[in-house]
VEXTIMI-927730 format. One line per 3 residues: number of its first residue (from 1); their letters; for each residue z negated, y, x of C-alpha. Coordinates in Angstrom, 1 decimal. Layout:
VEXTIMI-927730
NUM = a = Z Y X; ... $
end
This chain:
VEXTIMI-927730
1 = mse = -131.3 -58.3 44.3; -132.2 -61.6 46.1; -135.7 -62.6 46.7 $
4 = rry = -136.8 -63.9 50.1; -140.0 -65.7 51.0; -141.4 -67.1 54.2 $
7 = lkn = -143.4 -70.2 53.7; -145.9 -72.0 55.9; -144.9 -75.6 55.2 $
10 = vee = -142.7 -77.8 53.0; -145.5 -78.3 50.5; -145.5 -74.6 49.6 $
13 = avn = -141.7 -74.7 49.1; -142.0 -77.7 46.7; -144.8 -75.9 44.8 $
16 = yly = -142.6 -72.8 44.5; -139.8 -74.9 42.9; -142.2 -76.4 40.4 $
19 = slp = -143.5 -73.0 39.5; -140.1 -71.7 38.3; -139.4 -71.6 34.6 $
22 = eee = -137.6 -74.7 33.2; -134.7 -72.6 31.7; -133.9 -71.0 35.1 $
25 = evt = -131.2 -72.7 37.2; -132.2 -73.8 40.7; -128.6 -73.8 42.1 $
28 = gid = -129.0 -70.3 43.5; -132.0 -71.1 45.7; -131.5 -71.6 49.5 $
31 = ial = -134.2 -73.2 51.7; -133.7 -72.9 55.5; -135.9 -74.5 58.2 $
34 = epp = -135.9 -72.5 61.4; -137.3 -73.8 64.7; -140.4 -72.1 66.2 $
37 = ddg = -139.9 -69.2 68.6; -139.8 -70.4 72.2; -139.6 -67.0 73.8 $
40 = aes = -136.0 -67.3 74.7; -133.5 -64.4 74.0; -131.7 -65.0 70.8 $
43 = dvd = -129.4 -61.9 70.8; -127.0 -63.5 73.3; -124.4 -65.9 71.9 $
46 = dps = -124.1 -69.2 73.6; -120.6 -70.6 73.4; -121.9 -74.2 73.7 $
49 = eda = -123.7 -73.9 70.3; -120.4 -73.7 68.4; -118.8 -76.6 70.3 $
52 = vdv = -121.7 -79.1 70.1; -123.2 -80.3 66.8; -126.9 -80.4 66.5 $
55 = gve = -127.9 -84.0 66.2; -130.6 -86.4 67.2; -129.6 -86.4 70.8 $
58 = nvr = -129.7 -82.6 71.1; -133.2 -82.5 69.4; -134.5 -84.9 72.0 $
61 = llg = -133.6 -82.3 74.6; -136.2 -79.9 73.2; -139.6 -79.7 74.9 $
64 = akl = -142.5 -81.7 73.6; -144.6 -78.5 73.0; -141.8 -76.9 71.0 $
67 = laq = -141.4 -80.0 68.7; -145.1 -80.1 68.1; -145.2 -76.6 66.5 $
70 = pph = -144.5 -76.2 62.8; -141.1 -74.8 61.8; -140.5 -71.5 59.9 $
73 = iql = -139.4 -72.0 56.3; -137.3 -69.3 54.7; -136.6 -69.5 50.9 $
76 = tnr = -134.0 -67.2 49.3; -133.5 -67.0 45.5; -130.1 -65.3 44.8 $
79 = ntc = -130.7 -65.4 41.0; -132.3 -62.5 39.1; -135.8 -62.0 40.4 $
82 = tep = -138.3 -63.6 38.0; -142.0 -63.8 38.5; -143.2 -67.4 39.0 $
85 = sss = -146.3 -68.7 37.4; -149.7 -67.4 38.3; -150.5 -70.5 40.3 $
88 = wsa = -148.1 -69.4 43.1; -149.4 -66.9 45.6; -146.8 -66.9 48.4 $
91 = pii = -145.9 -63.4 49.7; -142.7 -61.7 48.7; -140.9 -59.9 51.5 $
94 = deq = -138.0 -57.5 50.9; -135.1 -57.3 53.3; -136.0 -53.7 54.2 $
97 = eel = -139.6 -54.7 54.9; -138.3 -57.5 57.0; -136.4 -55.2 59.2 $
100 = qta = -139.4 -52.9 59.7; -141.7 -55.7 60.6; -139.2 -57.1 63.1 $
103 = env = -139.3 -53.9 65.0; -143.1 -54.2 65.5; -143.0 -57.8 66.7 $
106 = iep = -144.1 -58.1 70.3; -141.7 -60.0 72.4; -143.1 -62.9 74.3 $
109 = tqp = -143.7 -62.4 78.0; -141.4 -64.0 80.4; -142.9 -66.7 82.7 $
112 = kkk = -143.8 -65.4 86.2; -141.4 -66.2 88.9; -142.6 -68.4 91.7 $
115 = kqk = -143.0 -66.6 95.1; -140.3 -67.5 97.5; -141.4 -69.0 100.8 $
118 = rsk = -140.8 -66.8 103.7; -138.3 -68.2 106.1; -139.4 -69.0 109.6 $
121 = pvy = -138.4 -66.5 112.2; -135.6 -67.5 114.5; -136.1 -66.7 118.1 $
124 = ewk = -133.3 -66.0 120.5; -134.1 -66.8 124.1; -132.5 -64.6 126.7 $
127 = rce = -132.2 -65.4 130.4; -133.8 -63.0 132.8; -134.8 -62.9 136.4 $
130 = fes = -138.3 -62.3 137.8; -138.7 -58.9 139.2; -139.7 -58.7 142.9 $
133 = cdn = -143.1 -57.5 144.0; -143.7 -54.3 145.8; -143.8 -56.0 149.2 $
136 = gds = -140.4 -57.5 148.7; -141.6 -61.1 148.2; -140.4 -62.9 145.1 $
139 = mkl = -143.0 -63.8 142.5; -144.5 -67.2 142.8; -146.3 -69.2 140.2 $
142 = pet = -149.9 -70.2 141.0; -150.1 -73.5 142.8; -151.8 -76.4 141.0 $
145 = hkp = -154.7 -78.1 142.6; -153.9 -81.3 144.4; -156.5 -83.9 145.4 $
148 = siv = -157.4 -83.9 149.1; -156.0 -87.4 149.5; -152.6 -86.3 148.3 $
151 = nkw = -152.5 -83.5 150.8; -153.6 -85.9 153.5; -150.8 -88.4 152.6 $
154 = ade = -148.3 -85.5 152.6; -149.4 -84.4 156.0; -148.9 -87.9 157.3 $
157 = glt = -145.4 -88.1 155.9; -146.0 -91.2 153.8; -143.3 -92.2 151.3 $
160 = pad = -144.1 -93.5 147.8; -143.5 -97.0 149.0; -146.0 -96.5 151.8 $
163 = ifk = -148.6 -95.3 149.4; -148.0 -98.2 147.1; -148.5 -100.6 150.0 $
166 = hfw = -151.7 -98.8 150.9; -153.2 -100.1 147.7; -151.3 -103.4 147.6 $
169 = nke = -152.0 -104.0 151.3; -151.4 -107.1 153.3; -154.9 -108.5 152.6 $
172 = vme = -154.4 -108.7 148.8; -150.8 -109.9 149.1; -151.9 -112.8 151.4 $
175 = lvk = -154.4 -113.8 148.7; -151.7 -113.7 146.0; -149.3 -115.7 148.2 $
178 = ret = -151.9 -118.4 149.0; -153.2 -118.9 145.5; -149.7 -118.8 143.9 $
181 = nry = -148.5 -121.6 146.2; -151.6 -123.6 145.6; -151.3 -123.4 141.8 $
184 = hqv = -147.6 -124.4 141.9; -148.3 -127.4 144.1; -151.1 -128.6 141.7 $
187 = kfg = -149.3 -127.8 138.5; -145.7 -129.0 139.3; -146.2 -131.2 142.4 $
190 = rel = -143.8 -129.4 144.6; -143.8 -126.5 147.1; -143.0 -123.0 145.9 $
193 = nvt = -143.0 -121.3 149.4; -143.2 -117.8 148.0; -143.2 -115.0 150.5 $
196 = iee = -144.9 -111.6 150.6; -141.5 -109.9 150.3; -140.7 -111.8 147.2 $
199 = lyq = -144.0 -110.8 145.7; -143.2 -107.2 146.3; -139.9 -107.7 144.6 $
202 = vlg = -141.7 -109.2 141.5; -144.1 -106.3 141.4; -141.2 -103.9 141.6 $
205 = iff = -139.5 -105.5 138.6; -142.7 -105.2 136.7; -142.9 -101.5 137.3 $
208 = lsg = -139.2 -101.1 136.6; -139.6 -102.7 133.2; -142.0 -99.9 132.2 $
211 = ytp = -139.3 -97.2 133.0; -136.4 -99.0 131.3; -137.9 -101.3 128.6 $
214 = vpn = -135.8 -104.1 127.0; -136.7 -106.6 124.3; -136.7 -109.4 126.9 $
217 = rrl = -137.0 -109.1 130.6; -134.3 -111.7 131.1; -131.8 -109.0 129.9 $
220 = fws = -132.1 -107.3 133.2; -129.8 -110.0 134.6; -127.5 -109.9 131.6 $
223 = kqa = -123.8 -109.0 132.0; -124.0 -106.5 129.1; -123.5 -102.9 130.2 $
226 = dtr = -126.3 -101.6 128.0; -129.1 -103.9 129.3; -127.9 -104.8 132.8 $
229 = nla = -130.0 -103.1 135.5; -128.4 -102.7 138.9; -131.7 -102.0 140.6 $
232 = vlq = -132.9 -105.6 139.7; -129.7 -107.1 140.9; -129.8 -105.2 144.2 $
235 = cgm = -133.1 -106.6 145.1; -131.5 -110.0 145.6; -133.8 -112.1 143.4 $
238 = tln = -132.2 -114.4 140.8; -133.6 -114.9 137.3; -134.7 -118.4 137.8 $
241 = rfe = -136.6 -117.6 141.0; -138.3 -114.6 139.3; -139.5 -116.8 136.4 $
244 = eiv = -140.6 -119.5 138.7; -142.9 -117.1 140.7; -144.2 -115.4 137.5 $
247 = rsm = -145.0 -118.7 135.9; -147.2 -119.7 138.9; -148.7 -116.4 139.9 $
250 = hfv = -152.5 -116.7 140.5; -155.3 -114.8 142.3; -158.0 -117.3 142.5 $
253 = dns = -158.6 -121.1 142.9; -159.2 -122.5 139.4; -161.4 -125.3 140.8 $
256 = kkp = -164.0 -122.7 141.9; -164.7 -121.2 138.5; -168.2 -119.5 138.2 $
259 = pdd = -170.2 -120.5 135.1; -170.8 -117.0 133.7; -167.8 -114.9 134.8 $
262 = rif = -165.4 -114.4 132.0; -162.8 -112.6 134.1; -163.0 -114.8 137.2 $
265 = kir = -159.2 -115.2 137.3; -158.7 -111.5 138.1; -162.1 -110.8 139.7 $
268 = plf = -160.6 -110.7 143.2; -158.2 -107.9 142.2; -161.0 -105.9 140.7 $
271 = dhf = -163.1 -106.2 143.8; -160.2 -105.3 146.1; -159.1 -102.2 144.2 $
274 = nkv = -162.7 -100.9 143.9; -163.0 -101.2 147.6; -159.6 -99.5 148.2 $
277 = fkd = -160.3 -96.7 145.8; -163.7 -96.0 147.4; -162.1 -95.8 150.8 $
280 = aah = -159.4 -93.4 149.5; -162.0 -91.1 148.1; -164.0 -91.0 151.4 $
283 = plp = -166.0 -88.9 151.9; -167.6 -89.8 148.6; -167.6 -86.9 146.0 $
286 = mtw = -170.7 -84.8 145.5; -169.7 -84.1 141.9; -168.6 -87.1 139.7 $
289 = aid = -168.5 -88.2 136.1; -168.7 -91.6 134.2; -166.9 -92.2 131.0 $
292 = eam = -164.8 -94.8 129.1; -161.1 -95.3 129.2; -158.8 -97.3 126.9 $
295 = epy = -155.8 -99.4 128.0; -153.5 -99.9 124.9; -153.2 -103.6 123.9 $
298 = ygr = -152.2 -104.8 120.4; -152.1 -108.6 121.0; -154.9 -111.1 120.5 $
301 = hgf = -157.7 -111.3 123.1; -161.4 -111.6 123.1; -161.9 -108.4 125.1 $
304 = kqf = -159.8 -106.2 122.8; -161.8 -103.4 121.4; -161.4 -101.1 118.3 $
307 = ikg = -162.8 -97.6 118.6; -162.3 -95.5 115.5; -161.2 -91.9 115.9 $
310 = kpv = -159.9 -92.3 119.5; -156.3 -91.5 120.6; -156.0 -95.2 121.7 $
313 = rfg = -157.9 -97.3 119.1; -156.9 -100.8 120.2; -157.0 -102.1 123.7 $
316 = ykf = -159.2 -102.9 126.7; -162.1 -100.6 127.4; -162.9 -99.7 131.0 $
319 = wcl = -165.9 -97.8 132.4; -164.6 -95.4 135.0; -166.3 -93.3 137.7 $
322 = csh = -164.1 -90.4 138.9; -164.5 -87.6 141.3; -164.1 -83.9 140.4 $
325 = egl = -160.5 -84.1 141.7; -159.6 -86.8 139.2; -159.6 -89.7 141.6 $
328 = lvn = -160.8 -93.1 140.4; -163.6 -94.3 142.6; -165.0 -97.3 140.7 $
331 = frl = -164.0 -99.1 137.5; -165.3 -102.0 135.4; -164.0 -103.9 132.4 $
334 = yeg = -166.1 -104.0 129.3; -166.5 -107.8 128.5; -168.8 -107.5 125.5 $
337 = kds = -172.3 -106.3 124.8; -173.9 -109.4 126.1; -172.0 -109.7 129.4 $
340 = gfe = -173.2 -108.3 132.8; -175.9 -105.9 131.6; -179.5 -105.7 132.9 $
343 = egm = -182.3 -106.8 130.7; -184.5 -104.0 129.3; -181.7 -101.5 129.5 $
346 = tig = -179.2 -100.2 127.1; -175.5 -100.6 127.7; -175.1 -97.0 128.8 $
349 = esv = -178.0 -97.2 131.2; -176.8 -100.4 132.7; -173.3 -99.1 133.2 $
352 = vsa = -174.4 -95.9 134.9; -176.9 -97.6 137.1; -174.5 -100.4 138.2 $
355 = mak = -171.6 -98.0 139.0; -173.3 -95.0 140.5; -176.1 -96.5 142.6 $
358 = gtv = -174.7 -97.6 145.9; -171.5 -95.7 145.4; -172.3 -92.0 145.0 $
361 = ptg = -174.2 -90.2 147.9; -177.7 -88.9 147.7; -178.0 -85.4 146.5 $
364 = sng = -174.8 -85.6 144.4; -174.5 -84.5 140.7; -173.1 -86.6 137.9 $
367 = fid = -172.0 -85.8 134.4; -172.2 -88.2 131.4; -172.0 -87.9 127.6 $
370 = nff = -174.5 -88.8 124.9; -173.6 -92.5 124.9; -175.2 -93.0 128.3 $
373 = ttl = -177.9 -90.3 128.4; -181.5 -91.5 128.0; -184.9 -90.2 129.3 $
376 = pll = -185.6 -93.3 131.4; -182.2 -93.1 133.0; -182.7 -89.4 133.9 $
379 = kaf = -186.1 -90.2 135.4; -184.7 -93.1 137.5; -181.9 -91.0 138.9 $
382 = nea = -184.2 -88.0 139.6; -186.5 -90.3 141.6; -183.4 -91.5 143.6 $
385 = dig = -182.5 -87.8 144.3; -179.3 -87.9 142.3; -178.7 -85.2 139.7 $
388 = ltg = -177.6 -86.2 136.3; -176.4 -83.9 133.5; -175.5 -84.9 130.0 $
391 = tir = -176.2 -84.3 126.3; -178.6 -86.7 124.5; -178.6 -88.0 120.9 $
394 = kdk = -181.5 -87.2 118.7; -182.4 -90.8 118.1; -182.9 -91.3 121.9 $
397 = vrk = -185.6 -88.7 122.2; -189.2 -89.8 121.7; -190.8 -88.5 118.5 $
400 = ree = -193.3 -86.3 120.3; -190.3 -84.6 122.1; -188.0 -84.6 119.1 $
403 = rer = -186.5 -81.3 118.2; -183.8 -79.9 115.9; -180.1 -80.2 116.8 $
406 = gsr = -179.2 -77.6 119.4; -182.7 -77.1 120.7; -183.8 -77.7 124.3 $
409 = vvs = -186.4 -80.2 125.5; -188.1 -79.5 128.9; -190.1 -82.3 130.4 $
412 = rkg = -192.0 -82.1 133.7; -193.9 -84.9 135.3; -194.4 -85.2 139.0 $
415 = ktn = -191.1 -84.7 140.7; -189.1 -85.2 137.5; -187.7 -82.1 135.9 $
418 = cnl = -185.5 -82.8 132.9; -183.8 -80.1 130.8; -182.2 -81.7 127.8 $
421 = lve = -179.9 -80.3 125.0; -180.3 -82.3 121.8; -176.9 -83.1 120.3 $
end
């Protein structure tokens, strides 16, 4: 009967061999190194095991955790069973006992399967007609609100070109014509003789380049089919004439530069459009709001601003006063914290005072955010009989009126009645 032992390590196997009597032959002793159990099924034969030799390359394919575990050492003595010396204490396991213990071994649990992601539902759209109402009229979607000026223009039968010339009227076009011819004469020493019709054509090409952008505006006159624009060619202006007008386009006489105006070259346009917008919104709105607006610009300029967390982070910042219908009544370019603001007032107070006073009617109500709202501003507008509503920051409230966030502060002094919500 053969003797079989399971040893913990190689050292125990060597000690066992030294413990055998000297006269006993060691040719009948087999030592097998078995890999540790990795939980895989061993009852199924793998045909690839017979075809591929176990070598260094195949050992490298084993996992790092599996290689780090100690192997199982099995020692079988096929000679007559003899008792080793008393110094050896490794357990002796019979083949029959081995079969009984194998039945009681708990099989390793299989790894949990990952949950499969649910596939998104696929919707099938079906065409259907709206059912008619009880009175026989077809169903109509609710009409969207249109500003009163739009309804007025529609009643007058104005075309988009007529509305455009309402803002770019003859007055401003005469100004552009005069200053463009003046600059070209001073700069190049010859007459340009630009006409108002040509200036309208240049503005039209500017607007068209926003609808069909190309890498270079010169490509509008190219002979290539993918860049050539027939609308530009139909206006009758050549490329050389267009570039000559654009190169000399001016809105003011450079010799009359004011000392402290940083945007004097376009100041006439700002004044003109503020006047036209105010006339278009007449009668002036009784409900209005003031806030900032960003015009995207990614080049280099001293007026370019960066506002973190805004949809448009880089560009020019404008202060805008709009009516409740969404019409722009007044606008102003932000030139910097030290430009065009009254002394003793914050930027927000100066902006609201300059844009609202003289523009909005008495008795109207305005809405502002916490950047503009201060107690002195509310008091000044209340004395001018103009309502003002807005949230206020905690650091803009005096300490004796300071409250927790979300609380209300009521202040009454004379005719002033302020109801503030601390934000």
